[in-house]
C-alpha positions as CSV (number, residue, x, y, z in Angstrom):
1,M,0.0,0.6,-0.1
2,W,1.6,3.4,-0.9
3,R,1.9,6.2,1.6
4,H,2.0,10.3,0.4
5,V,4.0,10.9,2.6
6,A,6.8,8.8,0.3
7,L,8.6,11.2,-2.5
8,P,11.1,8.7,-4.6
9,E,14.5,10.9,-5.1
10,A,13.9,13.8,-4.1
11,A,11.9,14.7,-0.2
12,L,10.1,17.6,-1.2
13,S,8.7,19.5,1.7
14,L,7.9,22.9,2.2
15,V,8.3,25.3,5.2
16,P,7.4,28.4,5.7
17,W,7.5,30.8,2.5
18,G,9.6,33.6,2.2
19,G,12.4,35.3,1.2
20,A,13.1,37.3,-2.4
21,G,13.3,33.8,-3.9
22,G,9.9,32.1,-2.8
23,A,9.8,28.8,-1.0
24,L,11.9,27.0,0.1
25,L,12.7,23.3,-0.3
26,F,14.4,20.7,1.1
27,L,16.3,18.4,-1.7
28,R,18.2,15.6,-1.9
29,G,20.0,16.6,1.5
30,H,20.4,20.1,0.8
31,W,18.0,23.8,1.3
32,A,17.6,25.9,-2.0
33,T,15.6,28.0,-3.0
34,L,13.4,28.4,-5.6
35,G,12.0,31.2,-7.5
36,T,9.3,30.5,-9.5
37,L,6.5,32.2,-7.9
38,A,7.3,35.7,-8.9
39,C,5.9,36.3,-12.8
40,A,5.4,40.1,-14.0
41,A,2.3,40.8,-16.7
42,R,3.0,41.7,-19.9
43,G,0.7,42.8,-22.7
44,A,-3.1,42.0,-22.3
45,G,-2.3,39.3,-19.5
46,R,0.1,37.3,-21.0
47,M,2.3,36.6,-18.7
48,L,6.6,35.8,-18.3
49,A,9.1,34.4,-15.2
50,S,11.0,37.4,-14.6
51,A,14.4,37.2,-13.8
52,E,13.8,35.9,-10.6
53,S,13.1,32.5,-12.4
54,P,16.0,29.8,-13.0
55,T,17.7,30.0,-16.3
56,M,17.1,27.0,-18.8
57,S,20.1,24.9,-19.1
58,K,18.8,23.4,-22.7
59,K,16.1,24.1,-25.3
60,F,13.4,21.9,-24.4
61,R,10.5,20.5,-26.5
62,A,7.1,20.5,-26.1
63,A,4.1,18.7,-28.2
64,V,0.0,19.5,-27.4
65,I,-2.6,16.9,-27.3
66,G,-5.9,19.1,-27.1
67,S,-9.1,17.5,-28.6
68,T,-11.8,19.8,-30.0
69,G,-14.2,17.4,-29.9
70,R,-14.1,16.2,-26.1
71,G,-12.4,18.6,-23.8
72,D,-10.9,21.1,-26.0
73,Y,-7.4,22.5,-24.9
74,G,-8.2,22.8,-21.3
75,H,-7.4,26.1,-20.1
76,G,-4.5,27.8,-22.0
77,L,-2.5,24.5,-21.4
78,D,-1.2,24.7,-25.5
79,V,-0.4,28.3,-25.5
80,V,1.3,28.4,-21.8
81,W,4.8,27.1,-24.1
82,L,4.4,30.5,-26.4
83,E,5.8,32.2,-23.3
84,F,9.0,30.0,-22.8
85,P,12.0,31.5,-25.3
86,E,13.6,28.1,-23.8
87,V,10.9,25.7,-25.3
88,E,10.3,24.9,-28.8
89,L,6.8,24.1,-29.7
90,V,6.8,21.4,-32.1
91,A,4.2,19.6,-32.7
92,V,0.5,19.1,-31.2
93,A,-1.9,16.4,-31.4
94,D,-6.3,16.1,-32.3
95,D,-8.2,13.5,-33.5
96,D,-10.6,15.8,-35.1
97,K,-9.6,17.3,-38.3
98,A,-10.8,20.4,-38.2
99,G,-8.9,21.4,-35.1
100,L,-6.0,20.2,-36.1
101,A,-6.1,22.5,-38.0
102,A,-7.0,25.5,-36.2
103,A,-4.4,24.4,-33.4
104,M,-1.6,24.2,-35.8
105,K,-2.5,27.9,-36.7
106,R,-2.9,29.3,-33.4
107,L,0.3,27.2,-31.8
108,N,2.6,28.4,-35.0
109,V,3.5,24.8,-35.6
110,A,3.7,22.5,-39.0
111,R,3.5,19.1,-38.1
112,G,0.2,17.5,-36.8
113,Y,-1.2,14.4,-35.5
114,T,-4.4,12.4,-35.4
115,D,-2.8,9.6,-33.6
116,Y,-1.0,11.0,-30.4
117,R,1.3,8.4,-29.9
118,R,2.1,8.5,-33.4
119,M,3.2,12.2,-32.3
120,L,4.4,10.5,-29.2
121,D,7.2,8.0,-31.1
122,E,8.2,10.1,-33.9
123,V,9.1,13.6,-32.6
124,K,9.8,13.0,-29.6
125,P,8.8,15.9,-27.4
126,D,11.2,16.3,-23.8
127,V,7.6,16.9,-22.7
128,V,4.2,18.0,-23.6
129,S,0.8,19.5,-22.2
130,I,-2.2,17.1,-22.2
131,C,-5.3,19.4,-21.9
132,P,-8.9,17.9,-22.2
133,R,-11.0,18.2,-19.7
134,W,-12.4,14.6,-20.3
135,I,-10.1,13.0,-18.1
136,D,-11.5,9.4,-19.3
137,Q,-8.4,10.2,-21.5
138,H,-6.2,11.3,-19.1
139,H,-4.8,7.7,-18.1
140,D,-4.8,6.7,-21.2
141,M,-2.3,9.7,-22.6
142,I,-0.5,10.5,-19.5
143,V,1.1,6.4,-19.5
144,A,2.2,6.6,-23.6
145,A,3.7,10.3,-23.0
146,A,5.2,8.3,-19.4
147,Q,7.0,4.7,-20.9
148,R,8.5,7.0,-23.7
149,G,10.0,9.6,-20.8
150,I,8.5,12.6,-21.8
151,H,7.5,14.8,-18.9
152,V,4.1,15.6,-18.5
153,Y,1.1,18.8,-17.8
154,V,-2.2,18.1,-17.3
155,E,-5.0,19.3,-16.6
156,K,-7.4,18.8,-13.8
157,P,-8.9,16.4,-12.4
158,F,-6.5,14.2,-12.7
159,C,-8.0,10.7,-13.4
160,R,-11.7,8.8,-12.9
161,T,-10.6,6.3,-9.8
162,L,-8.1,6.3,-7.9
163,A,-6.4,2.6,-9.2
164,E,-5.7,5.2,-12.6
165,A,-3.5,7.9,-10.2
166,D,-1.6,4.2,-9.0
167,S,-1.0,3.1,-12.7
168,I,0.1,6.8,-13.9
169,I,2.6,7.1,-10.9
170,A,4.0,3.7,-10.9
171,E,4.5,4.0,-15.0
172,C,6.0,8.0,-14.0
173,E,8.4,6.7,-10.7
174,R,9.5,3.5,-13.5
175,T,10.8,6.2,-15.6
176,H,11.8,9.3,-13.7
177,T,8.7,11.1,-16.0
178,R,7.1,14.0,-13.9
179,L,3.9,15.5,-14.1
180,A,3.0,18.4,-12.8
181,I,-1.0,19.6,-12.9
182,A,-3.2,22.3,-13.0
183,H,-4.4,23.9,-10.0
184,Q,-2.7,27.2,-10.8
185,T,-3.4,28.5,-7.2
186,R,-0.7,26.3,-5.5
187,Y,1.8,28.3,-7.4
188,S,0.1,31.8,-6.9
189,P,2.5,34.3,-4.7
190,K,-0.7,34.7,-2.5
191,A,-0.6,31.4,-1.4
192,R,2.7,32.1,0.2
193,A,0.8,35.1,1.5
194,V,-1.1,32.6,2.7
195,R,1.7,30.3,4.1
196,E,3.6,33.2,5.7
197,L,0.2,34.1,7.8
198,I,0.0,30.7,8.9
199,E,3.6,30.2,9.9
200,S,4.4,33.8,11.6
201,G,1.1,33.2,14.4
202,K,-0.8,35.5,12.9
203,L,-3.8,33.2,12.3
204,G,-2.9,31.4,15.7
205,R,-3.5,27.7,16.0
206,V,-5.6,26.3,12.6
207,L,-8.5,24.7,13.8
208,E,-11.0,24.2,10.6
209,L,-10.9,24.6,7.1
210,R,-13.7,25.6,5.0
211,G,-14.2,25.0,1.2
212,R,-16.8,25.1,-1.1
213,G,-17.3,24.6,-4.9
214,K,-19.7,27.0,-7.6
215,E,-22.1,25.8,-6.6
216,D,-24.0,26.8,-9.9
217,A,-25.3,23.8,-12.3
218,R,-22.8,21.3,-12.0
219,G,-23.6,21.9,-7.6
220,G,-22.6,18.0,-5.7
221,G,-21.3,15.9,-7.1
222,E,-20.0,17.2,-10.6
223,D,-19.2,20.5,-8.5
224,L,-16.8,18.4,-5.9
225,W,-14.8,16.6,-9.0
226,V,-14.8,19.5,-11.5
227,L,-13.6,22.3,-9.3
228,G,-13.5,20.9,-5.7
229,T,-10.3,19.6,-6.6
230,H,-8.6,23.4,-7.0
231,V,-10.3,23.2,-2.7
232,M,-8.3,19.7,-2.0
233,D,-5.2,20.6,-3.1
234,L,-5.1,23.8,-1.0
235,I,-6.6,22.5,1.6
236,R,-3.3,19.8,1.3
237,L,-1.3,22.6,1.0
238,F,-2.4,24.8,3.7
239,A,-3.2,21.6,6.7
240,G,-1.3,18.8,5.1
241,H,-2.6,14.8,4.4
242,P,-6.8,14.0,5.3
243,Q,-6.2,10.6,8.2
244,W,-9.8,9.9,7.2
245,C,-13.5,11.5,5.2
246,F,-16.7,11.5,6.9
247,G,-19.0,12.0,4.0
248,N,-22.7,12.3,2.5
249,V,-24.2,12.8,-0.9
250,T,-27.9,13.5,-1.4
251,R,-30.7,14.0,-4.2
252,E,-33.2,16.5,-3.5
253,G,-33.1,15.7,0.2
254,R,-32.1,12.2,-0.2
255,P,-29.0,9.5,0.4
256,V,-28.2,8.4,-3.3
257,T,-28.3,5.3,-4.3
258,R,-27.8,3.2,-7.2
259,E,-30.9,4.1,-8.9
260,D,-29.6,7.3,-8.6
261,V,-26.0,6.9,-10.1
262,I,-25.2,8.7,-14.0
263,E,-23.1,8.9,-16.4
264,G,-20.9,12.4,-14.8
265,N,-19.9,14.6,-17.6
266,E,-16.6,15.0,-19.1
267,G,-15.2,11.2,-18.7
268,I,-16.2,11.2,-14.8
269,G,-17.9,8.2,-15.1
270,P,-20.2,7.2,-12.5
271,L,-21.7,10.0,-11.2
272,A,-24.4,10.8,-8.5
273,G,-26.2,13.6,-5.8
274,D,-27.6,17.5,-6.4
275,A,-25.6,18.0,-2.8
276,V,-22.2,17.0,-0.9
277,R,-21.1,17.7,2.3
278,A,-17.4,15.8,3.4
279,M,-15.4,16.1,7.1
280,Y,-12.4,15.7,6.9
281,A,-9.9,15.1,10.4
282,M,-6.0,16.0,8.6
283,E,-2.6,15.5,10.1
284,G,-2.2,19.0,12.1
285,G,-5.1,18.2,14.2
286,A,-7.9,20.6,12.2
287,T,-11.2,20.0,11.0
288,A,-11.4,20.5,7.4
289,Y,-14.8,20.9,5.6
290,F,-16.3,20.5,1.6
291,S,-19.7,21.2,1.1
292,S,-21.9,22.2,-2.8
293,H,-25.3,22.5,-3.3
294,R,-26.7,22.7,-7.0
295,Q,-28.1,26.4,-8.1
296,A,-27.1,27.6,-4.5
297,A,-24.5,30.3,-6.0
298,G,-23.1,32.8,-3.3
299,R,-23.1,36.4,-5.3
300,P,-20.3,36.5,-5.2
301,S,-19.0,33.8,-5.2
302,R,-18.1,31.4,-2.6
303,F,-15.7,29.2,-4.2
304,G,-12.7,29.2,-2.5
305,L,-11.2,28.2,1.3
306,Q,-11.6,29.8,4.2
307,I,-9.0,28.6,7.0
308,Y,-10.0,29.6,11.0
309,G,-7.6,29.9,13.5
310,T,-7.5,31.2,17.2
311,G,-6.3,34.3,15.7
312,G,-8.6,35.0,13.0
313,V,-10.1,34.0,9.3
314,V,-8.4,33.8,5.9
315,E,-10.1,33.4,2.6
316,I,-8.3,32.3,-0.4
317,L,-10.4,32.1,-3.3
318,T,-8.7,30.3,-6.4
319,G,-6.7,31.4,-9.5
320,H,-2.8,33.4,-10.1
321,L,-3.8,36.1,-7.9
322,P,-6.6,35.6,-6.0
323,S,-9.1,37.1,-3.3
324,V,-7.5,37.0,0.4
325,K,-8.8,38.1,2.5
326,F,-7.7,38.6,6.2
327,L,-9.4,38.9,9.7
328,P,-7.9,39.3,12.8
329,D,-10.7,38.9,15.1
330,P,-10.4,36.1,17.1
331,S,-14.6,35.3,17.5
332,W,-15.1,34.8,13.9
333,S,-17.6,37.2,14.3
334,P,-16.8,41.3,12.3
335,G,-20.6,41.6,13.4
336,R,-19.9,41.9,17.3
337,S,-16.3,42.5,17.3
338,G,-16.0,45.4,14.6
339,I,-13.0,44.2,13.4
340,S,-13.1,45.0,9.2
341,W,-11.2,42.7,6.8
342,Q,-8.4,42.7,5.6
343,D,-6.6,42.9,2.6
344,V,-3.9,40.6,1.7
345,S,-1.5,41.5,-1.2
346,S,1.3,38.7,-2.5
347,Q,3.6,40.8,-0.4
348,G,1.7,40.7,2.9
349,V,-1.3,42.1,4.9
350,G,-2.5,45.4,3.9
351,L,0.0,46.0,1.2
352,S,-0.5,46.7,-2.4
353,E,-0.1,44.6,-4.9
354,P,2.9,45.2,-7.7
355,L,1.8,42.3,-9.7
356,S,-0.5,42.2,-12.3
357,D,-3.4,39.3,-12.8
358,G,-2.8,37.3,-15.7
359,G,-5.6,34.7,-15.0
360,L,-5.4,30.9,-15.7
361,A,-2.5,32.3,-18.1
362,A,-0.7,33.3,-16.2
363,G,-0.7,30.6,-13.4
364,N,-0.2,27.9,-16.2
365,V,3.9,29.9,-16.8
366,L,4.3,29.5,-12.5
367,A,3.3,25.7,-13.3
368,V,5.1,25.2,-15.9
369,R,7.8,27.2,-15.2
370,D,8.6,25.2,-11.9
371,L,8.1,22.0,-14.1
372,L,10.9,22.1,-16.1
373,A,13.0,23.4,-13.6
374,S,12.0,20.6,-12.1
375,I,13.2,18.4,-14.8
376,E,16.5,20.2,-14.4
377,E,16.9,20.3,-10.7
378,H,16.1,15.8,-10.5
379,R,13.1,17.1,-8.2
380,E,9.4,16.5,-7.6
381,P,7.1,19.7,-9.1
382,L,5.1,21.8,-6.3
383,G,2.1,20.2,-7.7
384,N,3.1,16.8,-8.6
385,M,1.9,13.4,-9.1
386,Y,1.9,12.2,-5.6
387,E,-0.4,16.4,-4.7
388,A,-2.8,15.1,-7.3
389,R,-3.3,11.2,-6.2
390,G,-4.6,13.2,-3.3
391,A,-7.0,15.6,-4.2
392,T,-8.5,12.8,-6.0
393,E,-8.3,10.9,-2.9
394,M,-10.1,13.4,-0.7
395,I,-12.9,13.3,-3.6
396,V,-13.4,10.1,-4.1
397,A,-13.4,9.3,0.1
398,V,-16.3,11.2,0.2
399,F,-18.4,8.8,-2.1
400,E,-16.7,5.4,-0.9
401,S,-17.7,7.2,2.5
402,H,-21.7,7.6,1.3
403,R,-21.4,4.4,0.1
404,L,-20.1,2.1,3.4
405,G,-22.7,5.1,5.7
406,R,-18.7,5.7,8.1
407,P,-16.0,7.8,7.9
408,V,-12.9,5.7,5.7
409,P,-9.7,5.9,6.5
410,L,-7.3,7.8,4.0
411,P,-5.2,6.1,2.4
412,L,-8.2,4.5,1.1
413,E,-8.7,0.6,0.8
414,N,-10.9,1.2,-2.4
415,R,-9.2,2.1,-5.6
416,E,-12.1,2.0,-7.8
417,N,-14.7,4.8,-8.3
418,P,-17.2,3.8,-5.4
419,L,-20.0,4.9,-7.1
420,A,-20.0,2.2,-9.2
421,M,-20.5,-1.1,-5.7
422,L,-23.4,1.4,-4.3
423,S,-26.7,-1.0,-3.3
């Protein structure tokens, strides 16, 4: 049985964020500073890594796998390579001929394929973007790249089941393939600021984390899969590994049964529920919660994470430079205390924001910059395959707990989709 803490080749752990260089990493027995979290705006939101980013010692060759018919090209995982002068974008694969022609023009590449395996064999790129949002394609695409020793940047969610995640990781470990997932908020300079709030003691001891999805028409099970993956990744970033999960899934107020299970959108597989509720015991003693109800969205949106400590509350939404607010109120009740929420920039509480928000495009740049650095430094990316599997497990655990009617310990024993086994 695998364990979350196992990281082959490098013992990678985030420690208190700080310093001009960004996150400190413990790599192979020594401390190193990674300046991959700063970037500057260019043009209409297009982003380049700043001068703090490490200089690549080689020219990387990149390729793109998309699917116009199913899943398109994700949230800009194809065009991100155009931001890197040290990367030559050499080919694109799309099983739709019209979509392939459009992608070749958009990416300014001369080589296009309708079969991605043929592209990988003939072009032999160093790294590939796997763009489709349809996750029933992710396992085969990632394994095909890993079998050839090609590093991967993949759209979220990671894959359909923990069995698929285990298979991906086994192949990547075998061939020393680096994989990063597009959980862009993990790379945000504002995530670093939140870590500083926690590590400095300003938030006090963390007691609870409360996450919600977008709660639109996808609210419930689909929201948990498609957008909850970002929230689960943030919970793991700020609170570590969950120890157990207690979840409940309902439809129109009643517990879902086998008759409620449908085939989920975008290749998710068996899916159910217009409302989900989950509680997690975190390794540091805090309790995390996630919930989503269909057509219950806030105005403005509640999609994101709130962290409650003995000294106050911090709220972080999602994105490259998301809204981050800090309430230095131990009562958590500004209506009674009269204490106001404070803006948090990438520089800290109450300080001005020197960076321009480039949206998902900028988040992709930060993630890819770190992926390329991880390849050269023989370490795991910050948003690596183990973190991706961990976020997936938090999602799957909700359905497994509902199926069994009790809290379930993590790692889960069941590695398949629990809804396929629902009675």
